C-alpha positions as CSV (number, residue, x, y, z in Angstrom):
1,M,-0.4,-17.4,19.9
2,S,-1.1,-20.4,17.6
3,P,1.9,-21.2,15.1
4,V,-1.0,-22.0,12.3
5,L,-2.5,-18.9,13.1
6,L,0.8,-17.4,12.5
7,K,2.0,-19.1,9.7
8,D,2.0,-15.4,7.5
9,A,4.1,-13.8,9.8
10,L,6.7,-16.7,10.1
11,T,6.8,-16.5,6.1
12,R,7.3,-13.0,6.1
13,L,10.0,-13.2,8.9
14,K,11.3,-16.2,7.3
15,R,12.2,-14.3,3.8
16,A,13.5,-11.2,5.9
17,Q,16.0,-13.4,7.3
18,G,17.1,-14.2,4.0
19,Q,17.4,-10.9,3.0
20,L,19.0,-9.8,5.6
21,G,21.5,-12.5,5.0
22,A,21.9,-10.8,1.4
23,V,22.3,-7.6,3.1
24,I,25.3,-8.6,5.1
25,A,26.7,-10.4,2.2
26,M,26.4,-7.1,-0.1
27,I,27.9,-5.1,2.7
28,E,30.5,-7.7,2.8
29,N,31.5,-7.1,-0.6
30,G,31.7,-3.6,-0.7
31,E,28.0,-2.9,-2.8
32,D,27.1,0.3,-3.5
33,C,25.2,2.0,-0.1
34,R,22.0,2.9,-2.3
35,R,21.5,-0.7,-2.9
36,V,22.4,-1.9,0.1
37,L,19.9,1.1,1.9
38,T,17.2,0.0,-0.3
39,Q,17.3,-4.1,0.3
40,L,17.7,-3.0,4.5
41,S,14.5,-1.0,4.1
42,A,13.2,-4.1,2.5
43,V,14.3,-6.3,5.3
44,S,13.2,-3.6,7.8
45,S,9.5,-3.4,6.3
46,A,8.9,-7.0,6.0
47,V,9.6,-7.4,9.8
48,D,6.9,-4.4,10.4
49,R,4.6,-6.2,8.7
50,A,5.0,-9.3,10.4
51,G,4.9,-7.5,13.7
52,F,1.7,-5.8,12.2
53,K,0.3,-9.6,11.5
54,I,1.4,-10.8,14.8
55,I,-0.6,-7.9,16.8
56,A,-3.5,-8.5,14.3
57,T,-3.7,-11.9,15.5
58,G,-4.3,-11.2,19.1
59,M,-6.7,-8.9,18.6
60,R,-8.8,-11.6,16.9
61,E,-7.7,-14.0,19.4
62,C,-8.9,-11.5,22.4
63,Q,-11.9,-10.8,20.4
64,T,-13.0,-14.4,20.1
65,A,-12.2,-15.1,23.8
66,R,-14.5,-12.4,24.3
67,Q,-17.2,-13.5,22.1
68,R,-17.4,-16.7,23.4
69,G,-17.3,-15.2,27.1
70,G,-13.8,-16.3,28.1
71,E,-11.1,-14.1,29.1
72,P,-8.9,-12.6,26.4
73,P,-5.1,-13.8,26.5
74,M,-4.2,-9.8,26.6
75,T,-6.3,-6.6,28.0
76,E,-6.7,-3.6,25.1
77,E,-3.9,-1.4,27.1
78,E,-1.6,-4.5,26.5
79,L,-2.5,-5.0,22.9
80,E,-2.4,-1.4,22.2
81,K,1.2,-1.0,24.0
82,L,2.5,-3.7,22.0
83,F,1.2,-1.9,18.6
84,M,2.8,1.3,19.7
85,S,5.8,-0.2,20.1
86,L,6.0,-1.2,16.4
87,S,6.1,2.5,15.6
């Protein structure tokens, strides 16, 4: 997949990377568990959203390939399996 098409997913993952570093620092500093878990939930959500963005990009690439009469990079079954792996 094209890095240009995945720019939003990369942005989300980089942000999640920073958030995860902050969560680790919170744990190391003995922060309140509620605050840690709230931030960890935010990291998890950011990673999930990036995954869904990647799947959506893959679906668009497959649709575009089919419309042009070409062979899509993945089958519908492969896309479905990847989508289900995020749940």
